[in-house]
N, C-alpha and C positions, 0 to 999 in steps of 0.2 A: 481531509478525511477524518472523521471522528470515529474512534474504535474503542469499545469497552473490552478489556481483557480480563479473563478469569485469573485469579491468583495462582492457579496451578500451572500457568504458562508464563514464561519470561517474555519481556518485550522483544528481546532479540529473536526468540523462537518465532513469535508471531510475525514480525517484520520479515524475517528470513523466509518463512513459508509464503507470505503474500508476494514478496519479490520473486521468489522462485517460480511459483505457479503462474503469476502474471507474465513473466518472461517466456515461459514455455508456451502459454496461450498466444502471446503476440507473435512469437516466432512461427508457430504452426499456422495461425490465421492469416497474418499479414506478410510474412516472409516466405511462406510456402515451404517450410522445413518440416519434414516428417520425423526426423531423428534429432535427438539431442547430441550436440557435439561438445566434447570437453574443451575447456579453455575459452569458450565464448562467454562474453559478459554483456548484459543489457543495461542493468541498473548500476548507478554509482555505488561504491563500496559502503558508504555511511548512510545515516538517516538521522532525522531530528525527531525528538519526542518531547511532548510537554503534557502536563496534567491539566485537567479542567475541573474546577470545583463548583462554586456557586454560579458561575457564569455559563454553565453548560447550555442552557436554552439560547443564550446570546450567540454562542458559537454555532449551535445547530442552525439558527436563523441565518447567520452569516454564510454558512456553507450552502444552505438551501437556496439563498437568494443570489448566489454567484452567477448562475445562468442568466438571470434577469439583467445583471450588470453588463454582461458580455453582449 
């Protein structure tokens, strides 16, 4: 996933938001849970982040072509 983040947000805020919203969506859509239950966890605690500079187009092409590889 290639994401561009505005300087007004921290990386941890964006990752936390994405992990939280996606976990809720998955639980409601695929696990048929209508309520959020405390203490449940879906994603691992950590995450990996790297910056992309001049190779951004190469990274975009790599991500885009992953489906073709599979």
